[in-house]
MARTINU-380476 format. One line per 3 residues: number of its first residue (from 1); for each residue x, y, z of N, C-alpha, C. Coordinates in steps of 0.2 Angstrom, whole numbers, plus 5000, padded with zeros to 4 digits. Layout:
<recs>
NUM) X:Y:Z:X:Y:Z:X:Y:Z | ...
</recs>
This chain:
<recs>
1) 5128:4968:5113:5130:4972:5107:5131:4968:5101 | 5131:4971:5095:5131:4967:5089:5137:4964:5088 | 5143:4967:5090:5149:4964:5089:5150:4957:5093
4) 5146:4956:5098:5147:4950:5103:5143:4944:5100 | 5139:4945:5094:5135:4939:5092:5140:4934:5089 | 5138:4927:5090:5141:4922:5088:5139:4921:5080
7) 5143:4917:5077:5142:4915:5070:5135:4912:5069 | 5133:4907:5074:5127:4904:5073:5121:4909:5074 | 5122:4913:5079:5116:4918:5080:5115:4923:5074
10) 5121:4925:5071:5120:4929:5065:5116:4925:5059 | 5118:4919:5058:5115:4914:5053:5108:4914:5055 | 5106:4912:5061:5099:4912:5063:5095:4918:5062
13) 5098:4924:5063:5095:4930:5062:5093:4931:5055 | 5098:4930:5051:5098:4931:5044:5092:4926:5041 | 5092:4920:5044:5086:4915:5042:5079:4918:5044
16) 5079:4921:5050:5073:4924:5052:5071:4930:5048 | 5076:4934:5045:5074:4939:5041:5071:4937:5034 | 5074:4932:5032:5072:4929:5025:5065:4926:5026
19) 5063:4923:5031:5057:4920:5032:5052:4926:5033 | 5054:4931:5036:5049:4937:5037:5048:4940:5030 | 5053:4941:5026:5052:4944:5020:5047:4940:5016
22) 5048:4933:5016:5043:4929:5012:5036:4929:5015 | 5035:4930:5021:5029:4931:5024:5026:4938:5022 | 5030:4943:5022:5027:4949:5019:5025:4949:5012
25) 5027:4945:5008:5025:4945:5001:5020:4940:5000 | 5020:4934:5003:5015:4929:5002:5008:4931:5005 | 5008:4933:5011:5002:4935:5014:4997:4940:5011
28) 5000:4946:5009:4996:4950:5005:4993:4947:4998 | 4997:4943:4995:4995:4940:4988:4990:4935:4990 | 4990:4931:4995:4985:4926:4997:4979:4930:4998
31) 4979:4935:5002:4973:4939:5004:4970:4942:4998 | 4974:4944:4993:4971:4947:4987:4967:4942:4983 | 4971:4936:4983:4968:4930:4979:4961:4928:4982
34) 4961:4927:4988:4954:4925:4992:4949:4931:4991 | 4951:4937:4991:4946:4942:4990:4943:4942:4983 | 4947:4941:4978:4945:4940:4971:4940:4934:4970
37) 4942:4929:4973:4937:4923:4973:4931:4924:4976 | 4931:4928:4982:4925:4929:4986:4920:4934:4983 | 4923:4939:4979:4919:4944:4976:4913:4942:4972
40) 4913:4937:4968:4907:4935:4964:4902:4932:4969 | 4904:4928:4974:4900:4925:4978:4896:4930:4983 | 4900:4935:4985:4897:4940:4989:4891:4944:4985
43) 4893:4945:4978:4887:4949:4974:4881:4944:4973 | 4883:4937:4972:4877:4933:4971:4873:4932:4977 | 4876:4932:4983:4872:4931:4989:4868:4937:4991
46) 4868:4943:4987:4864:4949:4989:4857:4947:4989 | 4853:4948:4994:4846:4946:4994:4842:4952:4994 | 4835:4951:4995:4830:4956:4995:4832:4962:4999
49) 4831:4968:4997:4832:4974:5001:4839:4975:5003 | 4844:4971:5001:4851:4972:5002:4854:4977:4997 | 4859:4981:4999:4862:4985:4994:4866:4982:4989
52) 4866:4984:4983:4869:4981:4977:4875:4986:4976 | 4881:4983:4977:4888:4987:4976:4892:4983:4971 | 4893:4986:4965:4897:4983:4960:4903:4987:4958
55) 4909:4984:4958:4915:4988:4956:4915:4989:4948 | 4914:4984:4944:4914:4984:4937:4910:4979:4935 | 4905:4980:4930:4901:4975:4927:4894:4979:4926
58) 4889:4976:4928:4882:4979:4927:4877:4977:4933 | 4872:4982:4934:4867:4980:4939:4861:4980:4935 | 4857:4975:4936:4850:4974:4934:4845:4972:4939
61) 4840:4976:4940:4835:4975:4945:4829:4973:4941 | 4827:4967:4940:4821:4965:4936:4815:4968:4939 | 4810:4968:4935:4803:4970:4937:4801:4965:4942
64) 4798:4968:4947:4795:4964:4953:4800:4962:4958 | 4806:4964:4957:4811:4963:4962:4813:4970:4966 | 4814:4969:4973:4816:4975:4977:4823:4974:4980
67) 4827:4980:4979:4833:4979:4982:4834:4986:4986 | 4840:4986:4990:4842:4992:4993:4846:4997:4989 | 4850:5001:4992:4854:5006:4988:4858:5003:4982
70) 4859:5006:4977:4863:5003:4971:4869:5008:4970 | 4875:5005:4970:4881:5009:4969:4885:5005:4964 | 4887:5008:4958:4890:5005:4953:4896:5010:4951
73) 4902:5007:4951:4908:5012:4949:4909:5012:4942 | 4908:5006:4939:4910:5006:4931:4905:5001:4928 | 4901:5004:4924:4896:4999:4921:4889:5002:4921
76) 4885:4999:4917:4878:5002:4916:4873:4999:4922 | 4868:5003:4923:4863:5001:4928:4856:5001:4925 | 4852:4995:4926:4845:4995:4923:4841:4994:4929
79) 4836:4998:4930:4832:4998:4936:4824:4997:4933 | 4822:4991:4932:4815:4989:4930:4811:4988:4936 | 4814:4986:4942:4810:4985:4948:4810:4991:4953
82) 4811:4989:4959:4811:4994:4965:4817:4995:4968 | 4820:5001:4969:4826:5002:4973:4823:5006:4979 | 4824:5003:4985:4822:5007:4991:4828:5010:4994
85) 4830:5016:4991:4836:5020:4993:4838:5024:4987 | 4844:5025:4986:4847:5029:4980:4851:5025:4975 | 4852:5028:4969:4856:5025:4964:4861:5029:4963
88) 4868:5027:4963:4873:5031:4962:4878:5027:4957 | 4879:5031:4951:4883:5028:4946:4889:5033:4945 | 4895:5030:4945:4901:5034:4944:4903:5034:4937
91) 4902:5029:4933:4904:5029:4926:4900:5024:4922 | 4895:5026:4919:4890:5021:4915:4883:5024:4915 | 4880:5021:4910:4873:5024:4909:4868:5021:4914
94) 4863:5025:4915:4858:5023:4920:4851:5023:4916 | 4847:5017:4916:4841:5017:4913:4836:5015:4919 | 4830:5019:4920:4825:5018:4925:4819:5017:4922
97) 4815:5012:4923:4808:5011:4921:4804:5009:4927 | 4807:5008:4933:4804:5006:4939:4803:5012:4943 | 4805:5010:4950:4804:5015:4955:4811:5016:4959
100) 4813:5022:4960:4818:5023:4965:4816:5028:4970 | 4816:5026:4976:4813:5030:4982:4817:5036:4984 | 4824:5035:4982:4829:5040:4984:4831:5044:4978
103) 4837:5047:4979:4840:5051:4973:4843:5046:4968 | 4844:5049:4962:4848:5046:4957:4854:5051:4955 | 4860:5048:4956:4866:5052:4954:4870:5049:4949
106) 4872:5052:4944:4876:5050:4939:4882:5055:4938 | 4888:5052:4939:4894:5057:4938:4896:5057:4931 | 4895:5051:4927:4898:5051:4920:4894:5046:4917
109) 4889:5048:4912:4885:5043:4908:4878:5046:4907 | 4874:5043:4902:4868:5045:4901:4863:5042:4905 | 4858:5046:4907:4852:5044:4912:4846:5045:4908
112) 4842:5039:4908:4836:5039:4905:4830:5037:4910 | 4825:5041:4910:4819:5039:4915:4813:5038:4910 | 4811:5032:4910:4806:5030:4905:4799:5032:4908
115) 4794:5032:4903:4787:5034:4905:4784:5029:4910 | 4781:5031:4915:4779:5027:4921:4784:5026:4926 | 4790:5028:4925:4795:5027:4931:4794:5033:4936
118) 4797:5031:4942:4796:5036:4947:4803:5037:4951 | 4805:5043:4952:4811:5045:4956:4809:5049:4962 | 4809:5046:4968:4807:5050:4974:4811:5055:4976
121) 4817:5055:4974:4822:5061:4976:4824:5065:4971 | 4830:5068:4971:4833:5072:4966:4836:5068:4960 | 4836:5071:4955:4839:5068:4949:4846:5072:4947
124) 4851:5070:4949:4858:5074:4948:4862:5070:4943 | 4863:5074:4937:4867:5071:4932:4872:5075:4929 | 4877:5072:4926:4882:5076:4923:4880:5079:4916
127) 4876:5076:4912:4873:5078:4906:4866:5079:4907 | 4863:5082:4902:4855:5082:4902:4852:5076:4902 | 4848:5074:4907:4844:5067:4907:4839:5067:4902
130) 4837:5061:4900:4831:5060:4895:4826:5057:4899 | 4821:5062:4901:4815:5060:4905:4809:5060:4901 | 4806:5055:4900:4800:5054:4896:4794:5058:4900
133) 4789:5060:4895:4784:5064:4898:4780:5061:4903 | 4779:5054:4903:4775:5051:4908:4779:5049:4915 | 4785:5051:4915:4790:5049:4921:4788:5054:4927
136) 4790:5052:4933:4789:5057:4939:4796:5057:4942 | 4798:5064:4943:4804:5065:4947:4801:5070:4952 | 4801:5068:4959:4798:5072:4964:4803:5077:4967
139) 4809:5076:4966:4814:5080:4968:4816:5085:4963 | 4822:5088:4964:4825:5093:4959:4829:5090:4954 | 4830:5093:4949:4834:5091:4943:4840:5096:4943
142) 4846:5093:4944:4852:5098:4943:4858:5094:4941 | 4863:5098:4939:4869:5095:4936:4874:5094:4942 | 4878:5089:4940:4884:5088:4945:4889:5093:4945
145) 4891:5096:4951:4897:5100:4951:4903:5096:4952 | 4906:5094:4946:4911:5090:4946:4918:5092:4950 | 4919:5099:4949:4925:5102:4952:4925:5101:4959
148) 4919:5103:4962:4918:5102:4970:4919:5095:4972 | 4915:5091:4969:4914:5084:4971:4921:5080:4970 | 4924:5081:4964:4930:5077:4963:4936:5080:4967
151) 4935:5087:4968:4941:5089:4972:4941:5087:4979 | 4935:5086:4982:4934:5083:4989:4936:5076:4988 | 4934:5072:4983:4935:5065:4982:4943:5064:4982
154) 4946:5068:4978:4953:5068:4977:4957:5069:4984 | 4955:5073:4988:4958:5074:4994:4957:5068:4999 | 4951:5066:4999:4949:5060:5003:4953:5054:5001
157) 4954:5053:4994:4958:5047:4992:4965:5048:4994 | 4968:5054:4993:4975:5055:4995:4976:5053:5003 | 4971:5056:5007:4971:5054:5014:4971:5047:5015
160) 4966:5043:5012:4966:5036:5012:4972:5033:5011 | 4975:5035:5005:4982:5032:5003:4987:5033:5009 | 4987:5039:5012:4992:5041:5017:4991:5036:5023
163) 4984:5035:5025:4983:5031:5030:4985:5024:5029 | 4984:5021:5023:4986:5014:5021:4993:5013:5021 | 4997:5018:5018:5004:5018:5018:5007:5018:5026
166) 5004:5023:5030:5006:5023:5037:5005:5017:5040 | 5000:5014:5040:4998:5007:5043:5003:5002:5041 | 5004:5002:5034:5008:4997:5031:5015:4997:5034
169) 5018:5003:5034:5025:5004:5036:5025:5003:5044 | 5020:5005:5048:5020:5003:5055:5020:4995:5056 | 5016:4992:5052:5016:4984:5053:5022:4981:5051
172) 5025:4984:5045:5031:4981:5043:5037:4982:5048 | 5037:4988:5050:5043:4990:5055:5042:4986:5062 | 5036:4985:5064:5035:4981:5070:5037:4974:5069
175) 5035:4971:5063:5037:4964:5062:5045:4963:5061 | 5048:4968:5058:5055:4968:5058:5059:4968:5064 | 5056:4973:5069:5059:4973:5075:5058:4967:5079
178) 5052:4964:5078:5051:4957:5082:5055:4952:5080 | 5056:4951:5073:5060:4945:5071:5067:4946:5070 | 5069:4953:5069:5076:4954:5068:5078:4960:5071
181) 5078:4960:5078:5080:4966:5082:5087:4968:5081 | 5092:4963:5081:5099:4965:5081:5100:4968:5074 | 5097:4966:5069:5098:4969:5062:5096:4976:5062
184) 5090:4977:5065:5088:4984:5066:5093:4989:5069 | 5096:4986:5075:5101:4990:5078:5107:4991:5074 | 5109:4986:5070:5114:4987:5065:5113:4993:5060
187) 5107:4993:5058:5105:4998:5053:5105:5005:5056 | 5103:5006:5062:5104:5012:5066:5111:5014:5067 | 5115:5009:5068:5122:5011:5069:5125:5013:5063
190) 5124:5010:5057:5126:5012:5051:5124:5019:5049 | 5118:5020:5050:5115:5027:5049:5119:5032:5052 | 5121:5031:5058:5125:5036:5062:5132:5037:5060
193) 5135:5031:5059:5142:5031:5058:5145:5031:5051 | 5140:5029:5046:5143:5028:5039:5138:5032:5035 | 5138:5038:5036:5133:5043:5032:5135:5043:5025
196) 5141:5044:5023:5143:5045:5016:5142:5038:5012 | 5144:5032:5015:5143:5026:5011:5135:5025:5011 | 5132:5026:5016:5124:5025:5016:5121:5029:5010
199) 5123:5035:5009:5120:5039:5004:5122:5036:4997 | 5128:5035:4997:5131:5032:4990:5127:5025:4988 | 5127:5021:4993:5124:5015:4992:5116:5016:4990
202) 5113:5020:4994:5106:5021:4993:5104:5024:4986 | 5108:5029:4984:5107:5032:4977:5108:5026:4972 | 5114:5022:4973:5115:5017:4968:5109:5012:4967
205) 5107:5010:4973:5102:5005:4973:5095:5008:4971 | 5093:5014:4973:5087:5017:4971:5087:5017:4963 | 5092:5020:4960:5092:5020:4953:5094:5014:4949
208) 5098:5010:4952:5101:5005:4949:5097:4999:4948 | 5093:4997:4953:5088:4991:4953:5083:4992:4947 | 5080:4997:4946:5075:4998:4940:5079:4997:4934
211) 5085:5000:4933:5089:5000:4927:5091:4992:4926 | 5093:4989:4931:5095:4982:4930:5089:4978:4928 | 5083:4979:4931:5077:4975:4929:5075:4976:4922
214) 5075:4982:4920:5073:4984:4913:5078:4981:4908 | 5085:4981:4910:5090:4978:4905:5089:4970:4905 | 5087:4967:4911:5086:4960:4911:5080:4958:4907
217) 5075:4962:4906:5069:4961:4902:5071:4960:4895 | 5076:4963:4893:5078:4963:4886:5080:4956:4884 | 5084:4952:4888:5086:4946:4887:5081:4940:4889
220) 5080:4935:4885:5076:4930:4887:5077:4926:4893 | 5083:4925:4895:5085:4922:4901:5084:4926:4907 | 5084:4933:4906:5084:4937:4912:5077:4940:4913
223) 5072:4937:4909:5065:4940:4909:5062:4938:4916 | 5062:4932:4919:5060:4931:4925:5063:4935:4931 | 5069:4936:4930:5073:4940:4935:5070:4947:4935
226) 5070:4950:4929:5068:4957:4928:5061:4958:4930 | 5056:4953:4929:5049:4954:4931:5049:4954:4939 | 5052:4949:4941:5052:4948:4949:5055:4954:4952
229) 5060:4957:4949:5063:4963:4953:5059:4969:4952 | 5055:4970:4946:5051:4975:4946:5045:4975:4951 | 5042:4968:4951:5037:4967:4956:5039:4968:4963
232) 5045:4967:4965:5048:4967:4971:5050:4974:4973 | 5050:4979:4969:5053:4986:4970:5049:4989:4976 | 5042:4988:4976:5038:4991:4981:5040:4989:4988
235) 5041:4982:4988:5043:4980:4995:5050:4982:4997 | 5055:4982:4992:5062:4984:4993:5062:4992:4995 | 5058:4996:4992:5058:5003:4994:5054:5004:5001
238) 5049:5000:5002:5046:5000:5009:5051:4998:5014 | 5055:4993:5013:5060:4991:5018:5065:4997:5019 | 5067:5001:5014:5071:5006:5015:5068:5012:5019
241) 5062:5013:5017:5058:5018:5021:5057:5017:5028 | 5056:5010:5029:5055:5008:5036:5062:5009:5040 | 5067:5007:5037:5074:5008:5040:5075:5015:5042
244) 5074:5020:5037:5075:5027:5039:5071:5029:5045 | 5065:5026:5045:5060:5028:5051:5064:5026:5058 | 5066:5020:5058:5069:5017:5064:5076:5021:5065
247) 5080:5022:5060:5086:5026:5061:5085:5033:5064 | 5080:5036:5061:5078:5043:5064:5076:5042:5071 | 5072:5038:5073:5070:5037:5079:5075:5035:5084
250) 5080:5031:5082:5085:5029:5086:5090:5034:5087 | 5091:5039:5083:5095:5045:5084:5092:5049:5089 | 5086:5049:5090:5083:5054:5095:5082:5050:5101
253) 5080:5044:5101:5079:5040:5107:5084:5034:5107 | 5089:5035:5111:5095:5031:5111:5094:5025:5116 | 5098:5019:5115:5098:5014:5120:5099:5016:5127
256) 5097:5013:5132:5093:5007:5132:5086:5008:5131 | 5083:5013:5129:5076:5014:5128:5074:5009:5123 | 5067:5007:5124:5065:5002:5119:5065:5004:5112
259) 5067:4999:5108:5068:5000:5101:5061:5001:5098 | 5056:4999:5100:5049:5000:5098:5047:5007:5099 | 5049:5010:5104:5047:5017:5105:5051:5021:5101
262) 5057:5020:5099:5061:5023:5095:5058:5023:5088 | 5056:5017:5086:5053:5017:5079:5047:5021:5078 | 5043:5020:5084:5036:5024:5083:5038:5032:5083
265) 5043:5034:5086:5045:5041:5086:5047:5043:5079 | 5051:5039:5076:5054:5040:5069:5048:5040:5064 | 5044:5035:5065:5038:5034:5060:5033:5039:5061
268) 5032:5042:5066:5027:5047:5067:5030:5054:5064 | 5036:5055:5065:5039:5061:5062:5039:5061:5054 | 5041:5055:5052:5042:5055:5044:5035:5055:5041
271) 5030:5052:5044:5023:5051:5041:5020:5058:5042 | 5021:5062:5047:5018:5068:5048:5021:5073:5043 | 5027:5073:5042:5031:5077:5037:5028:5075:5030
274) 5026:5069:5029:5024:5067:5022:5017:5070:5020 | 5013:5073:5025:5007:5076:5024:5008:5083:5021 | 5013:5086:5021:5014:5092:5018:5015:5091:5011
277) 5010:5095:5007:5010:5093:5000:5016:5094:4996 | 5020:5099:4997:5026:5101:4993:5032:5097:4996 | 5032:5094:5001:5037:5090:5004:5037:5083:5004
280) 5031:5080:5003:5029:5073:5004:5034:5069:4999 | 5034:5071:4993:5039:5068:4988:5046:5068:4990 | 5048:5073:4992:5055:5074:4994:5057:5069:5001
283) 5052:5069:5005:5052:5065:5011:5053:5058:5009 | 5048:5056:5005:5049:5049:5003:5055:5047:4999 | 5058:5051:4995:5064:5050:4991:5070:5049:4996
286) 5070:5054:5001:5076:5054:5005:5076:5048:5010 | 5070:5046:5012:5069:5041:5017:5071:5034:5013 | 5068:5033:5007:5070:5027:5004:5077:5026:5002
289) 5080:5032:4999:5087:5032:4997:5091:5030:5003 | 5091:5034:5009:5095:5033:5015:5094:5026:5018 | 5087:5024:5018:5086:5018:5021:5089:5012:5017
292) 5089:5012:5011:5092:5007:5007:5099:5007:5008 | 5102:5013:5008:5109:5013:5009:5111:5010:5016 | 5108:5012:5021:5109:5009:5028:5109:5002:5028
295) 5104:4999:5025:5103:4992:5024:5109:4989:5021 | 5111:4992:5015:5116:4989:5012:5123:4989:5016 | 5124:4995:5019:5130:4995:5023:5130:4991:5029
298) 5124:4990:5032:5124:4985:5038:5125:4978:5036 | 5122:4976:5030:5123:4970:5027:5130:4968:5026 | 5133:4973:5023:5141:4972:5021:5145:4971:5028
301) 5143:4975:5033:5147:4975:5039:5146:4968:5042 | 5140:4965:5042:5138:4959:5045:5141:4953:5041 | 5142:4954:5035:5145:4948:5031:5152:4948:5032
304) 5155:4954:5033:5162:4955:5035:5164:4952:5042 | 5159:4953:5046:5160:4951:5053:5159:4943:5053 | 5155:4940:5049:5154:4933:5049:5160:4930:5046
307) 5163:4933:5041:5168:4930:5037:5175:4930:5041 | 5175:4935:5046:5182:4936:5049:5182:4931:5055 | 5187:4927:5055:5189:4922:5061:5194:4925:5065
310) 5193:4923:5072:5198:4926:5077:5205:4924:5075 | 5210:4928:5076:5217:4926:5074:5219:4921:5079 | 5224:4917:5076:5226:4911:5080:5231:4914:5086
313) 5231:4911:5092:5235:4914:5097:5242:4911:5096 | 5247:4915:5096:5254:4913:5096:5256:4910:5102 | 5259:4904:5101:5262:4901:5108:5267:4905:5111
316) 5268:4904:5118:5273:4908:5121:5280:4906:5119 | 5284:4910:5119:5291:4908:5117:5294:4903:5122 | 5298:4899:5119:5301:4894:5124:5306:4897:5129
319) 5307:4894:5135:5311:4897:5140:5318:4897:5137 | 5322:4901:5139:5330:4901:5137:5333:4895:5140 | 5337:4892:5135:5341:4887:5137:5347:4889:5142
322) 5347:4885:5148:5353:4888:5152:5360:4886:5149 | 5365:4890:5150:5371:4889:5148:5375:4883:5151
</recs>
């Protein structure tokens, strides 16, 4: 039980929690840094007949060079050589004076097909393309149906975000249970027994932390604190969300059943509920607020328990003096 922990065990658990939080912040930042460094090398190593995928910048296929499919999200594309596949541009102009064996699709930007160029597939553009008289387009020429395409893309992107958030919360919750199992049980206990204080603390932290961060940005001394707090809000809110998932699961699956099974149950219920379009925002708000509140209440209870020492035992009264 939580009440039976020694002072040293509580200190060790708090230290483990701090190390876990540091790990959760540093590992994603390091991975992002390595990805940024590796992106130019990846683009530079693209060889013959390999696809050319560029997030932002430009794609140039010189005359005499052959590549695979070309996909560019933001920037111009110049095709003077040969593309064995399709050319897809989301935002940027496309100029073709060579050969494209597949389709050419441009969602936003001007498309120019020079004399002598050949497009083996369809030419799909958002605006009217500039096709020279000596150019060859073997497929159909049509306009992009932006409402249908971007409507499907929006749905897919939202589902991708839902999957990413679900996996992140799952990993974060499992790590917290692995490194701080007793703290998780304390949170579940606070969620059951201290509902009112949990709501109060949660509302105060949810709205108070951003306000304090913005106020700190006004002062020169508090700028580092304010910037750090604003950058850490995503992690703080994620911890609150995770705490609510475990508290809900523990309310349904009580000890001695595995705490991992309880967390998975709560996580599944909350994430499925967040799929409902008109309820997802409310689910997120309630989960974050109540989770932050239970974390605060559990932390205060643990500090109180650590600070309280056992009362001194009164010595037994002396025996009566015989008359």
